[in-house]
MARLUMBA-826381 format. One record per residue (C-alpha): x, y, z; residue number from 1; residue in three letters. Coordinates in pm, 1 decimal, padded with zeros to 6 digits. Each point is the difference from the previous one (the first is absolute). Layout:
(site (X,Y,Z),NUM,"ALA")
...
***
This chain:
(site (08870.7,00942.4,-02319.6),1,"MET")
(site (-00173.3,-00083.0,00325.9),2,"ASN")
(site (-00207.1,-00318.0,00010.7),3,"ASP")
(site (-00376.3,00048.2,-00030.4),4,"LEU")
(site (-00216.8,-00101.2,00296.3),5,"ASN")
(site (-00276.8,-00234.9,-00111.0),6,"ILE")
(site (-00297.3,-00127.3,00199.7),7,"GLY")
(site (-00218.6,-00303.8,-00061.2),8,"ILE")
(site (-00372.6,00009.1,00078.7),9,"ILE")
(site (-00112.2,-00359.2,00054.0),10,"GLY")
(site (00248.5,-00271.1,00094.3),11,"PHE")
(site (-00159.2,-00313.2,-00140.8),12,"GLY")
(site (00152.3,-00227.5,-00265.1),13,"LEU")
(site (00060.8,00277.4,-00251.4),14,"VAL")
(site (00110.6,00256.4,00257.0),15,"GLY")
(site (00266.2,-00241.0,00124.3),16,"LYS")
(site (00125.7,-00053.3,-00356.0),17,"ARG")
(site (00032.9,00375.7,-00042.7),18,"HIS")
(site (00196.8,00019.3,00324.9),19,"ALA")
(site (00250.6,-00256.8,-00128.3),20,"ILE")
(site (00026.7,00177.3,-00335.5),21,"ALA")
(site (00058.6,00340.9,00160.7),22,"ILE")
(site (00303.9,-00139.2,00183.2),23,"LYS")
(site (00144.4,-00097.3,-00339.4),24,"LYS")
(site (-00077.5,00329.2,-00175.6),25,"THR")
(site (00263.9,00270.9,-00006.5),26,"ASN")
(site (-00113.1,00334.1,00134.6),27,"GLY")
(site (-00294.8,-00123.6,00205.8),28,"LEU")
(site (-00045.8,-00070.8,00371.4),29,"ILE")
(site (-00306.0,-00158.1,00157.3),30,"LEU")
(site (-00068.3,00235.4,00289.0),31,"SER")
(site (-00362.9,-00066.5,00094.4),32,"ASP")
(site (-00256.0,-00280.3,00001.5),33,"ILE")
(site (-00364.5,00090.4,00049.8),34,"ILE")
(site (-00195.9,-00312.4,00101.4),35,"GLU")
(site (-00284.6,-00033.3,00251.1),36,"HIS")
(site (-00004.7,-00382.4,00010.9),37,"ASP")
(site (00263.3,-00128.9,00246.9),38,"PRO")
(site (-00004.0,-00347.2,-00157.9),39,"THR")
(site (00146.8,00148.8,-00318.4),40,"SER")
(site (00296.6,00124.9,00202.9),41,"LEU")
(site (00076.6,-00324.5,00183.3),42,"GLN")
(site (00283.6,-00104.2,-00230.7),43,"ASP")
(site (00152.1,00346.2,-00025.6),44,"LEU")
(site (00378.2,-00003.3,00019.2),45,"ASP")
(site (00084.3,00128.2,00349.0),46,"LYS")
(site (00340.8,00115.3,-00123.0),47,"ASN")
(site (-00156.7,00257.8,-00230.4),48,"GLU")
(site (-00064.3,00354.3,00123.5),49,"SER")
(site (-00338.1,00057.7,-00161.3),50,"TYR")
(site (-00245.4,00240.5,00159.8),51,"ASN")
(site (-00331.5,-00181.6,00050.0),52,"ILE")
(site (-00332.4,00189.7,-00013.3),53,"HIS")
(site (-00352.9,-00135.9,00031.4),54,"ASN")
(site (-00201.7,00299.3,-00126.0),55,"ASP")
(site (00056.6,00162.8,-00339.0),56,"LEU")
(site (-00167.1,00328.5,00089.2),57,"GLY")
(site (00211.5,00050.3,00310.0),58,"GLU")
(site (00312.0,-00100.1,-00191.1),59,"TYR")
(site (-00063.9,00256.5,-00274.9),60,"LEU")
(site (-00060.3,00273.7,00257.1),61,"ASP")
(site (00349.3,-00048.2,00142.9),62,"LYS")
(site (00212.2,-00133.9,-00288.5),63,"ASN")
(site (00089.4,00093.3,-00358.2),64,"LYS")
(site (00178.2,-00288.8,-00174.4),65,"PRO")
(site (00144.7,00040.8,-00348.8),66,"ASP")
(site (-00238.1,-00264.1,-00130.2),67,"GLY")
(site (-00255.7,-00256.7,00111.4),68,"LEU")
(site (-00094.1,-00343.1,-00131.2),69,"ILE")
(site (-00364.3,-00102.4,00045.4),70,"ILE")
(site (-00028.9,-00380.2,00021.8),71,"SER")
(site (-00325.6,-00036.8,00190.1),72,"THR")
(site (-00317.9,-00173.9,-00124.2),73,"PRO")
(site (-00130.2,00171.6,-00313.8),74,"THR")
(site (-00314.1,00131.8,00166.8),75,"ILE")
(site (00218.2,00227.1,00218.2),76,"LEU")
(site (00219.5,00144.8,-00276.1),77,"HIS")
(site (-00192.2,00312.2,-00098.4),78,"ILE")
(site (-00070.7,00128.0,00350.9),79,"ASP")
(site (00360.5,-00056.1,00104.3),80,"GLN")
(site (00139.8,00146.5,-00320.8),81,"ALA")
(site (-00215.7,00313.0,00029.9),82,"MET")
(site (00140.1,00063.4,00347.7),83,"LYS")
(site (00354.4,-00037.9,-00129.0),84,"CYS")
(site (-00057.5,00220.5,-00303.6),85,"VAL")
(site (-00138.4,00269.7,00231.3),86,"ASP")
(site (00343.7,-00003.6,00165.8),87,"LYS")
(site (00169.4,00010.1,-00344.2),88,"LYS")
(site (00175.5,-00334.3,00049.1),89,"ILE")
(site (00094.7,-00196.8,-00317.0),90,"PRO")
(site (-00169.2,-00339.7,-00012.8),91,"LEU")
(site (00053.7,-00348.9,-00132.2),92,"LEU")
(site (-00342.2,-00167.7,00023.4),93,"ILE")
(site (-00023.4,-00376.3,-00035.2),94,"GLU")
(site (-00221.6,-00131.4,-00275.8),95,"LYS")
(site (-00284.9,00030.4,-00054.5),96,"PRO")
(site (00004.3,00370.9,00070.6),97,"ILE")
(site (-00359.6,-00014.3,00120.5),98,"SER")
(site (-00313.1,-00212.2,00007.5),99,"VAL")
(site (-00172.4,00246.5,-00236.3),100,"HIS")
(site (00164.6,00196.8,-00280.4),101,"ALA")
(site (-00220.1,00306.2,00064.3),102,"THR")
(site (00144.4,00033.3,00351.7),103,"ASP")
(site (00351.4,-00031.3,-00137.0),104,"ALA")
(site (-00067.5,00267.0,-00262.0),105,"LEU")
(site (-00090.5,00243.6,00277.6),106,"ALA")
(site (00325.6,-00084.9,00177.3),107,"LEU")
(site (00209.4,00050.4,-00313.0),108,"ILE")
(site (-00171.7,00329.8,-00077.3),109,"LYS")
(site (00079.7,00126.7,00347.7),110,"LYS")
(site (00361.1,-00120.5,-00015.7),111,"SER")
(site (00054.9,00180.4,-00329.9),112,"LYS")
(site (-00150.7,00322.3,00131.9),113,"GLU")
(site (00255.4,00017.2,00281.2),114,"ILE")
(site (00281.9,-00175.1,-00189.7),115,"ASN")
(site (00035.5,-00314.7,00212.1),116,"VAL")
(site (00131.5,-00300.0,-00197.6),117,"PRO")
(site (-00184.1,-00332.2,00021.7),118,"ILE")
(site (00137.4,-00330.2,-00124.0),119,"LEU")
(site (-00194.0,-00327.9,-00014.4),120,"VAL")
(site (00161.5,-00329.1,00101.4),121,"GLY")
(site (-00040.5,-00188.6,-00327.7),122,"GLN")
(site (00352.1,-00123.0,00058.8),123,"HIS")
(site (00011.2,-00241.9,-00292.5),124,"ARG")
(site (00058.7,00290.5,-00239.3),125,"ARG")
(site (00330.9,00046.4,00179.9),126,"HIS")
(site (00104.4,-00360.6,-00067.8),127,"ASN")
(site (00290.9,-00029.0,-00244.6),128,"GLN")
(site (-00190.9,-00276.5,-00182.7),129,"ILE")
(site (-00284.1,00242.8,-00064.6),130,"VAL")
(site (00232.7,00281.5,-00103.9),131,"LYS")
(site (00173.9,-00234.8,-00243.6),132,"LYS")
(site (-00335.8,-00115.4,-00137.9),133,"THR")
(site (-00113.9,00358.9,-00049.9),134,"LYS")
(site (00318.3,00067.5,-00200.9),135,"LYS")
(site (-00045.3,-00314.7,-00212.3),136,"ILE")
(site (-00358.8,00091.3,-00082.1),137,"LEU")
(site (00081.9,00364.2,-00075.9),138,"SER")
(site (00274.0,-00110.1,-00241.5),139,"GLU")
(site (-00252.4,-00207.3,-00198.0),140,"GLY")
(site (00178.3,-00331.6,00049.2),141,"VAL")
(site (-00335.7,-00183.5,00004.8),142,"LEU")
(site (-00149.6,00201.5,-00283.1),143,"GLY")
(site (-00353.2,00121.3,00072.7),144,"LYS")
(site (-00122.0,-00122.1,00338.5),145,"ILE")
(site (-00324.2,-00195.8,-00046.2),146,"ARG")
(site (-00077.2,-00174.8,00328.3),147,"SER")
(site (00113.1,-00075.2,00355.2),148,"ILE")
(site (-00089.4,-00290.7,00226.4),149,"GLN")
(site (00060.9,00058.4,00371.2),150,"ALA")
(site (-00044.1,-00263.7,00271.1),151,"THR")
(site (-00008.2,00088.1,00368.8),152,"CYS")
(site (-00077.6,-00326.0,00181.7),153,"TRP")
(site (00117.7,-00091.3,00350.8),154,"PHE")
(site (-00138.9,-00143.9,00323.0),155,"TYR")
(site (-00019.9,00218.4,00309.9),156,"LYS")
(site (-00030.0,-00213.8,00314.6),157,"PRO")
(site (-00282.4,00050.2,00248.3),158,"ASN")
(site (00230.2,00151.8,00261.9),159,"HIS")
(site (00076.9,00284.0,-00243.4),160,"TYR")
(site (-00363.3,00106.6,00026.2),161,"PHE")
(site (-00037.2,-00077.8,00371.1),162,"ASP")
(site (00298.0,00222.1,00084.7),163,"ALA")
(site (-00175.9,00302.4,-00153.3),164,"ALA")
(site (-00378.9,-00052.1,-00023.8),165,"PRO")
(site (-00041.9,00301.7,-00232.5),166,"TRP")
(site (00150.7,-00222.7,-00271.0),167,"ARG")
(site (-00325.7,-00200.2,00002.6),168,"LYS")
(site (-00219.5,00300.4,-00074.2),169,"LEU")
(site (-00145.7,00127.5,-00324.6),170,"LYS")
(site (00256.7,00205.6,-00185.2),171,"GLY")
(site (00293.4,-00193.1,00148.6),172,"ALA")
(site (-00008.0,-00289.9,-00244.8),173,"GLY")
(site (00270.3,-00079.0,-00255.7),174,"PRO")
(site (-00144.8,00239.6,-00260.2),175,"VAL")
(site (00071.8,00307.6,00213.2),176,"TYR")
(site (00294.9,-00131.7,00198.9),177,"VAL")
(site (00193.7,-00196.5,-00263.8),178,"ASN")
(site (-00132.3,00050.2,-00353.4),179,"LEU")
(site (00057.9,00375.1,00017.1),180,"ILE")
(site (00375.3,-00074.3,-00030.2),181,"HIS")
(site (-00057.7,-00186.0,-00325.9),182,"ASP")
(site (-00243.1,00261.3,-00131.6),183,"ILE")
(site (00254.6,00271.3,00068.4),184,"ASP")
(site (00267.1,-00187.9,-00196.4),185,"LEU")
(site (-00236.5,-00065.0,-00290.1),186,"LEU")
(site (-00072.2,00373.7,-00014.9),187,"ARG")
(site (00372.3,00072.1,00018.3),188,"TYR")
(site (00066.3,-00234.4,-00292.2),189,"PHE")
(site (-00307.9,00062.4,-00215.5),190,"CYS")
(site (-00148.1,00341.8,00078.7),191,"GLY")
(site (-00350.8,00079.6,00115.2),192,"GLU")
(site (-00288.0,-00246.6,00028.6),193,"VAL")
(site (-00324.0,00092.1,-00175.9),194,"LYS")
(site (-00223.9,-00299.0,00071.8),195,"ASN")
(site (-00027.7,-00267.9,00271.9),196,"VAL")
(site (-00203.2,-00318.7,00034.6),197,"TYR")
(site (00044.7,-00219.2,00307.7),198,"ALA")
(site (-00137.5,-00291.8,00200.8),199,"LYS")
(site (00066.9,-00106.1,00358.7),200,"ALA")
(site (-00079.4,-00283.0,00242.4),201,"ILE")
(site (-00086.9,00068.6,00364.0),202,"GLN")
(site (00248.7,-00122.4,00258.6),203,"SER")
(site (-00029.1,-00374.9,00052.8),204,"THR")
(site (00115.2,00059.4,00360.1),205,"ARG")
(site (-00313.9,00198.6,00078.6),206,"GLY")
(site (00165.2,00344.7,00005.8),207,"TYR")
(site (-00173.5,00311.6,-00132.0),208,"GLU")
(site (00245.3,00045.6,-00287.3),209,"ASN")
(site (00067.5,-00193.1,-00318.1),210,"GLU")
(site (00278.8,-00258.9,-00026.2),211,"ASP")
(site (00007.4,-00039.9,-00380.1),212,"LEU")
(site (-00048.0,00246.9,-00284.3),213,"ALA")
(site (00083.1,00030.2,-00368.5),214,"SER")
(site (-00019.7,00303.1,-00227.0),215,"ALA")
(site (00037.1,00093.0,-00365.3),216,"ILE")
(site (00150.4,00345.6,-00050.0),217,"LEU")
(site (-00006.8,00186.8,-00330.9),218,"THR")
(site (00257.5,00276.2,-00032.6),219,"PHE")
(site (-00018.6,00318.9,-00203.9),220,"GLU")
(site (00259.6,-00137.9,-00244.3),221,"ASP")
(site (-00209.8,-00311.0,-00066.9),222,"GLY")
(site (00198.7,-00229.9,00227.7),223,"ILE")
(site (-00204.5,-00261.8,00186.1),224,"ILE")
(site (00115.3,-00135.4,00335.7),225,"ALA")
(site (-00133.3,-00301.6,00187.6),226,"ASN")
(site (00069.6,00005.1,00373.8),227,"VAL")
(site (-00090.5,-00247.9,00270.7),228,"SER")
(site (00050.9,00028.3,00376.3),229,"VAL")
(site (-00068.9,-00229.9,00293.3),230,"SER")
(site (00124.4,-00030.0,00357.4),231,"ASP")
(site (-00142.8,-00351.9,00031.1),232,"SER")
(site (00185.1,-00186.6,-00275.7),233,"ILE")
(site (00318.9,-00196.2,00071.0),234,"ALA")
(site (00214.2,00102.8,-00295.1),235,"SER")
(site (00354.3,00086.9,-00118.9),236,"PRO")
(site (-00130.4,00282.9,-00222.8),237,"TRP")
(site (00008.4,00337.9,00170.1),238,"SER")
(site (00236.8,00295.2,00004.2),239,"TRP")
(site (00091.0,-00078.6,00361.0),240,"GLU")
(site (00113.0,-00356.0,-00073.2),241,"THR")
(site (00181.2,00077.4,-00327.1),242,"THR")
(site (00172.9,00338.3,00036.1),243,"SER")
(site (00230.3,-00044.6,00301.7),244,"ASN")
(site (-00124.3,00335.6,00128.1),245,"GLU")
(site (-00043.6,-00119.2,00357.8),246,"HIS")
(site (00187.0,-00299.9,00146.4),247,"PRO")
(site (-00300.2,-00106.2,00209.3),248,"ILE")
(site (-00146.1,-00144.7,-00322.4),249,"TYR")
(site (00175.9,-00308.8,-00135.4),250,"HIS")
(site (00085.0,00041.2,-00367.4),251,"ASN")
(site (-00164.9,-00251.7,-00231.9),252,"THR")
(site (00205.9,00080.9,-00312.9),253,"LEU")
(site (-00317.5,00070.2,-00195.1),254,"ASN")
(site (-00156.4,00293.0,-00183.4),255,"SER")
(site (-00325.8,00177.8,00077.3),256,"CYS")
(site (-00028.5,00252.2,-00289.3),257,"TYR")
(site (-00002.5,-00069.4,-00372.6),258,"LEU")
(site (00027.8,00304.2,-00227.1),259,"ILE")
(site (-00082.7,-00070.7,-00364.7),260,"GLY")
(site (00103.5,00217.6,-00293.9),261,"GLY")
(site (-00016.1,-00016.4,-00377.7),262,"SER")
(site (00371.5,-00083.6,-00024.0),263,"GLU")
(site (00065.9,-00183.9,00324.3),264,"GLY")
(site (-00107.6,-00078.3,00353.1),265,"SER")
(site (00149.6,00053.6,00345.0),266,"LEU")
(site (-00057.1,-00186.7,00324.3),267,"SER")
(site (00040.7,00161.6,00341.2),268,"LEU")
(site (00166.0,00017.4,00238.1),269,"PRO")
(site (00260.9,-00224.9,-00164.1),270,"ASP")
(site (00035.1,00246.9,-00291.5),271,"LEU")
(site (00005.7,-00275.6,-00261.7),272,"LYS")
(site (-00055.3,00117.3,-00357.1),273,"LEU")
(site (-00141.7,-00225.3,-00273.0),274,"TRP")
(site (00025.2,00089.0,-00369.9),275,"LYS")
(site (-00000.6,-00182.5,-00333.6),276,"HIS")
(site (00342.5,-00024.1,-00164.4),277,"GLU")
(site (-00082.6,00218.7,-00300.4),278,"LYS")
(site (-00357.4,00126.4,-00007.5),279,"LYS")
(site (-00314.8,-00101.3,00194.0),280,"PRO")
(site (-00125.8,-00331.1,-00137.7),281,"ASP")
(site (-00139.9,-00282.2,00211.7),282,"TRP")
(site (00160.1,-00255.5,-00235.1),283,"TRP")
(site (00350.8,00127.6,00076.0),284,"THR")
(site (00208.8,-00055.9,00314.5),285,"PRO")
(site (-00014.4,00230.4,00299.5),286,"LEU")
(site (00316.0,00105.4,00177.3),287,"THR")
(site (00030.7,00137.4,00350.5),288,"SER")
(site (00234.6,00213.8,00203.5),289,"LYS")
(site (-00001.6,00136.8,00353.0),290,"LYS")
(site (00068.5,00360.8,00087.2),291,"PHE")
(site (00225.4,00070.2,00295.1),292,"GLU")
(site (-00091.0,00238.5,00280.3),293,"PHE")
(site (00130.5,00111.9,00336.5),294,"GLU")
(site (-00190.3,-00145.5,00295.0),295,"ASN")
(site (-00063.1,00294.0,00235.8),296,"VAL")
(site (-00267.1,00017.3,00271.5),297,"ASP")
(site (-00270.0,00224.5,-00155.1),298,"PRO")
(site (-00098.0,00129.6,00343.7),299,"LEU")
(site (00345.9,00152.6,00026.9),300,"ILE")
(site (-00021.8,00147.2,-00349.9),301,"THR")
(site (-00344.1,00137.7,00088.6),302,"GLN")
(site (00141.8,00161.0,00314.6),303,"LEU")
(site (00281.8,00151.6,-00204.4),304,"GLU")
(site (-00264.9,00159.5,-00219.2),305,"ASN")
(site (-00186.4,00121.4,00312.2),306,"PHE")
(site (00325.0,00148.2,00132.7),307,"ARG")
(site (00073.6,00178.7,-00326.5),308,"ASP")
(site (-00356.6,00134.2,-00024.5),309,"VAL")
(site (00024.5,00141.9,00353.4),310,"ILE")
(site (00328.2,00167.5,-00097.9),311,"LEU")
(site (-00150.8,00140.4,-00319.0),312,"GLY")
(site (00236.3,-00201.8,-00220.4),313,"LYS")
(site (-00255.5,-00224.1,-00168.9),314,"SER")
(site (-00364.8,-00050.6,-00086.0),315,"ASP")
(site (-00197.0,-00295.6,00144.6),316,"PRO")
(site (00019.8,-00312.0,-00213.2),317,"LEU")
(site (-00349.4,-00085.9,00127.9),318,"VAL")
(site (-00181.9,00322.1,00080.9),319,"SER")
(site (-00325.2,00034.5,00189.1),320,"GLY")
(site (-00182.8,00038.5,-00331.7),321,"LEU")
(site (00155.8,-00320.0,-00134.4),322,"GLU")
(site (-00117.9,-00178.0,00312.7),323,"GLY")
(site (-00350.6,00133.2,-00057.7),324,"ILE")
(site (-00009.0,-00116.5,-00363.3),325,"LYS")
(site (00088.9,-00355.4,00102.2),326,"SER")
(site (-00261.3,00016.7,00276.1),327,"LEU")
(site (-00262.0,00114.6,-00253.9),328,"GLN")
(site (00063.1,-00316.5,-00200.7),329,"VAL")
(site (-00042.2,-00208.7,00315.3),330,"ILE")
(site (-00326.2,00181.7,00076.8),331,"GLU")
(site (-00117.8,-00070.0,-00354.4),332,"ALA")
(site (00080.9,-00370.1,00048.3),333,"ILE")
(site (-00204.5,-00003.1,00320.5),334,"GLN")
(site (-00287.8,00183.5,-00170.4),335,"THR")
(site (00007.0,-00244.1,-00290.8),336,"SER")
(site (-00016.9,-00290.1,00244.6),337,"ILE")
(site (-00301.0,00149.0,00179.4),338,"ILE")
(site (-00188.7,00113.6,-00310.8),339,"GLU")
(site (00102.1,-00295.3,-00219.3),340,"ASN")
(site (00084.9,00218.1,-00296.9),341,"LYS")
(site (00290.4,00171.7,-00172.9),342,"ALA")
(site (00097.3,00335.9,00148.8),343,"ILE")
(site (00124.5,00286.2,-00218.3),344,"ASP")
(site (00265.2,00210.2,00175.9),345,"ILE")
(site (00144.2,00178.1,-00302.9),346,"SER")
(site (-00134.7,00337.3,00113.5),347,"ASN")
(site (00132.5,-00006.6,00358.2),348,"LEU")
(site (00234.9,00280.0,00102.2),349,"ASN")
***
């Protein structure tokens, strides 16, 4: 089998991570980088033979890669993706798929009409910790799932925002940029959300976006989740600092998710199970055990799925529609914040 030629649109922090992962993924070659900002290319490895392009339209007129990864700011996703779909190029679009779910629905409709696969970069679903958790829950080890607590607290330094001023704008706060990962996992574990109530605090740094938000999610199966996100809290409790997904984040040996069931509870990402020795009873001892898992970079596993989808060997683990459903929950959180009321999303398609 010949290696597939892959291009990356947008070579910022995430685009660079994809480039590293492609080099480690069998069957893929990074052939093209499409980036108009020369500062994003300053640290490009001069020993690599990438083709550099600064205009997507011109690139698509002259090239037909086997697949493209879109890792530009969210506001650009739909326009760029539409151009690629027109050329029938399979896509991996970084999360969130769009700023607005209605725009993404139009994209997905078009892609289905002409049979162009679209994957969404909710890479945590590809993490072996998450796959193991999904198996544990499906086997009923915890009994009936009742509740989840998810914490997503970290401190982004000022230079993070100064390096890319769009990160200071409305819609680029931690709800859209970070919490969507956690929402996607909660949906993966618990099913669809039917009701949302949320609160947020405006950025204390004077930016247009929020820097703290909390939400209560009610799922169709009666599960209630409490989630909190902030990019202005110094904390050891976030997926980044507990999962060992990316070495840039120093591991704090903590947990950030607690999943509670009628027969036991599980903490993540350490996969530690707590159960009573015989039957649930708060007057009896609890015992614990840790599940083992293989530590594999989920970006590589995600690219393997992208490769297999392009080759027609597999379905997307996170399809365009799945990306939209997680985005709809995020939109409901934002609406709840603005309108100061619970938002019913049980009838969304």
